[in-house]
C-alpha positions in Angstrom: 180.9 123.5 -13.5 181.5 123.4 -9.8 180.6 127.0 -9.6 177.4 126.4 -11.4 176.5 123.4 -9.2 177.3 125.4 -6.1 175.0 128.3 -7.2 172.2 126.0 -8.0 172.4 124.4 -4.5 172.2 127.8 -2.8 169.2 128.8 -4.9 167.5 125.5 -4.0 168.0 126.1 -0.3 166.8 129.8 -0.6 163.8 128.8 -2.6 162.8 126.2 0.0 163.1 128.8 2.8 161.1 131.3 0.8 158.4 128.8 0.1 158.1 127.8 3.8 158.0 131.4 4.9 155.3 132.2 2.4 153.2 129.3 3.7 153.7 130.5 7.3 152.6 134.0 6.5 149.6 132.8 4.6 148.6 130.6 7.5 149.0 133.5 9.9 146.9 135.8 7.6 144.2 133.2 7.5 144.1 133.0 11.3 143.9 136.7 11.8 141.3 137.0 9.1 139.3 134.4 10.9 139.7 136.3 14.1 138.5 139.5 12.4 135.4 137.7 11.3 134.5 136.6 14.9 131.8 138.9 16.3 132.6 140.4 19.7 129.7 140.3 22.1 127.7 143.5 22.4 126.8 144.3 26.0 123.6 145.6 27.4 123.9 148.7 29.7 122.5 148.8 33.2 122.0 152.2 34.9 121.4 152.2 38.6 120.2 155.4 40.3 120.8 156.2 44.0 118.7 154.4 46.5 115.7 155.9 48.1 114.8 154.8 51.7 111.0 154.7 52.1 109.1 155.1 55.3 106.9 152.2 56.5 106.4 152.8 60.2 107.8 156.2 61.2 106.7 155.8 64.8 109.0 152.7 64.9 112.0 153.5 62.7 112.0 157.3 62.9 113.7 159.3 60.1 114.5 157.8 56.7 117.6 159.9 56.2 120.2 157.7 54.6 123.7 157.7 53.1 123.7 154.6 50.8 126.7 155.3 48.7 127.2 151.9 46.9 125.3 148.9 45.7 126.2 145.2 45.5 124.4 143.6 42.6 123.8 140.2 41.0 121.6 138.8 38.4 119.7 135.5 38.9 118.6 133.4 35.9 115.5 131.6 37.0 115.5 129.3 34.0 119.1 128.1 34.3 119.2 128.5 38.1 122.4 130.5 37.8 123.7 133.6 39.6 125.8 136.2 37.8 127.7 138.6 40.1 127.9 142.2 38.9 130.1 143.4 41.8 129.9 146.5 44.0 129.6 149.9 42.4 129.3 153.5 43.6 126.0 155.1 42.8 124.8 156.3 40.5 126.4 153.9 38.0 126.1 152.6 34.4 127.8 149.3 33.8 128.0 147.0 30.7 126.5 143.6 31.1 127.3 140.7 28.7 124.4 138.6 30.0 121.3 139.2 27.9 117.7 138.2 28.4 115.3 138.3 31.3 116.8 138.1 34.8 115.9 138.8 38.4 118.1 141.8 39.5 119.0 142.0 43.1 120.6 145.1 44.6 121.8 145.3 48.2 122.3 148.8 49.8 125.9 149.4 50.8 127.1 152.0 53.3 130.5 153.3 54.4 130.6 151.8 57.9 132.3 154.3 60.4 132.5 156.7 57.5 135.3 154.6 56.0 135.5 154.1 52.2 137.6 151.0 52.9 134.9 149.5 55.1 131.9 149.1 52.7 129.2 147.0 54.2 125.8 145.8 53.0 123.7 147.5 55.7 121.9 144.7 57.4 118.9 146.7 58.5 117.9 147.9 55.0 116.1 145.5 52.7 117.4 144.2 49.4 115.8 145.6 46.3 114.6 143.1 43.7 113.1 143.6 40.3 112.9 141.9 36.9 115.0 143.3 34.0 115.1 142.4 30.3 118.7 143.1 29.1 119.3 143.5 25.4 122.5 144.2 23.5 123.3 147.9 23.1 120.2 148.9 25.0 120.1 150.8 28.3 118.0 149.7 31.2 117.5 152.1 34.1 116.6 151.0 37.6 115.7 153.3 40.6 116.2 151.1 43.7 114.3 151.6 46.9 114.6 150.1 50.3 112.9 150.1 53.7 114.0 149.2 57.2 113.8 145.5 57.9 110.8 144.5 60.0 113.2 142.5 62.2 115.3 145.5 63.1 115.1 146.5 66.8 115.4 150.2 67.6 116.8 150.3 71.2 116.5 154.1 71.2 115.8 157.0 68.8 116.8 160.5 69.7 115.2 162.9 67.3 114.8 165.8 69.8 111.1 166.0 69.1 110.1 165.0 72.7 110.4 167.1 75.8 113.4 165.3 77.3 116.9 164.8 75.9 118.4 161.3 75.9 122.0 162.3 76.4 121.4 164.2 79.6 124.0 162.9 82.0 126.8 165.4 82.4 130.2 163.7 82.5 132.4 166.8 82.2 131.4 168.4 85.5 130.3 171.6 83.8 126.6 172.4 83.7 127.3 175.1 81.2 127.9 172.6 78.5 125.0 170.3 77.6 123.1 168.9 74.6 119.9 171.0 74.3 116.9 171.0 71.9 117.3 173.8 69.4 115.3 175.3 66.6 118.6 176.6 65.1 119.7 175.0 61.8 117.3 172.1 62.2 118.1 169.0 60.1 114.4 167.9 59.9 111.3 168.2 62.0 111.0 171.0 64.5 114.1 170.5 66.6 117.7 169.2 66.5 120.2 168.8 69.3 122.7 171.6 69.8 125.9 172.2 71.9 127.5 175.5 72.2 131.2 175.7 73.3 133.5 178.7 74.0 136.9 179.2 75.5 135.5 179.2 79.1 133.4 176.1 78.4 135.5 174.2 75.8 134.5 170.6 76.4 131.4 168.5 76.5 131.0 164.9 77.6 127.4 163.6 77.7 125.9 160.2 78.3 122.5 158.6 78.0 120.5 158.7 81.2 119.1 155.2 80.5 121.1 152.0 80.6 120.4 149.4 77.8 120.6 145.7 78.1 121.9 144.2 74.9 122.6 140.5 74.6 125.2 140.1 71.8 124.4 136.4 71.4 121.0 137.4 70.0 121.6 141.0 68.8 124.2 139.9 66.1 124.7 143.2 64.3 124.6 146.5 66.3 124.9 149.9 64.7 124.4 153.5 65.8 123.1 155.9 63.1 123.2 159.7 63.4 123.1 163.0 61.5 125.6 165.6 62.5 127.1 168.9 61.8 130.0 170.2 63.9 132.8 172.8 64.2 135.0 170.4 66.2 135.9 166.7 66.1 133.6 164.4 68.1 134.1 161.0 69.6 131.4 158.4 70.2 131.5 155.3 72.3 130.0 153.1 75.0 130.1 152.8 78.8 130.1 149.1 79.7 128.7 148.4 83.2 129.1 145.1 85.1 126.9 143.7 87.8 128.9 145.5 90.5 128.3 148.8 88.8 132.0 149.2 87.6 132.2 151.2 84.4 134.6 150.8 81.4 134.4 153.8 79.0 135.5 153.2 75.4 135.5 155.9 72.8 135.9 154.2 69.5 134.4 156.3 66.8 135.5 159.8 65.5 133.9 162.3 63.2 135.7 165.4 62.0 134.5 168.9 61.4 131.7 169.1 59.0 130.2 172.4 57.7 127.1 170.7 56.3 124.8 168.0 57.7 126.1 164.5 57.2 125.0 161.0 58.0 127.2 158.3 59.5 126.8 154.6 60.6 128.9 153.3 63.5 129.4 149.5 63.5 129.3 148.9 67.3 129.2 145.1 66.9 132.8 144.3 68.0 132.8 147.0 70.7 129.8 145.6 72.4 130.5 141.9 71.8 133.9 142.1 73.4 132.7 144.0 76.5 131.6 140.8 78.3 128.7 142.6 79.9 125.1 143.2 78.9 124.4 146.7 80.3 125.5 149.8 78.4 125.2 153.5 78.3 126.2 155.5 75.2 128.4 158.5 75.3 130.0 161.3 73.2 132.5 164.0 73.7 133.8 167.0 71.8 136.0 170.0 72.5 137.6 173.1 71.0 141.2 172.0 70.1 144.0 173.7 72.1 147.2 174.3 70.2 150.4 176.4 70.8 149.0 177.6 74.1 145.6 178.8 72.9 142.3 177.6 71.6 141.9 177.3 67.9 138.3 178.7 68.0 136.6 181.3 70.2 133.3 179.5 69.7 132.1 176.2 68.4 128.7 174.7 67.7 127.7 171.0 67.5 124.5 169.8 65.9 123.1 166.3 66.2 119.9 164.6 65.1 118.3 161.2 64.6 120.6 159.2 66.8 119.5 155.6 66.6 120.8 152.4 68.2 119.6 149.5 66.0 120.2 145.8 66.1 118.5 142.4 65.4 
């Protein structure tokens, strides 16, 4: 009898455990079943093509060559007065967007300042692109953004090598055999580009602008130099800060490496000029054939430049 009673007690406890476990599993199944029934949102797809920079006043802004590599985008809901950030993407790009309906799409052109991928900046002198889009689930919307130079941009100088004189005409290397000359060889655009030819007897060039430029940082805010280049040797660009007594401080801040094809770069000169504590500047560049292990690495080198612009607000 005791054995029978003991067995019944064990069965009772086991049955209770089994019953509770069954209830738990059933509850979990119900939860997962409910999750399965929830509909996941279906995104719309937004495709953004590369920017195109349009000419508005070529006599003012010069070339419209550009290297807009990225875009910073956001949607604005005019009804709800709400902004939805879409982030910064490399162009061209297709991104999923969970917001659906009609929105104002804003796209800012972004460049690699100083040629640095880690220094992406919305270029202040290019205008924002704005359009209206109607985003629908599982549908693709394609946008082809355009931009123009801001009408507030001030072009301190533009050297496109299409005029008789050359802007960077001051020889700072004491060698008249090396200079920046107008050339019809390998022209980037127009009729002329600038060219420097170096060899082992004339291996270095240092050239400065003939003009001095008064730039008041307190009003200029952002200051950039743009240029197109193609070069067999590394180049350095910088400024010559000149005080009221005529004392000069030369600062080479920016470097470009060898490039077999024409390239575009934007130098952010804002900090360089704002910390100089003077208002008069010349602009300068230098390059040379590298010398290693007791000899030059090249017998001859060519440097091409075009569309050198100094722009600020």
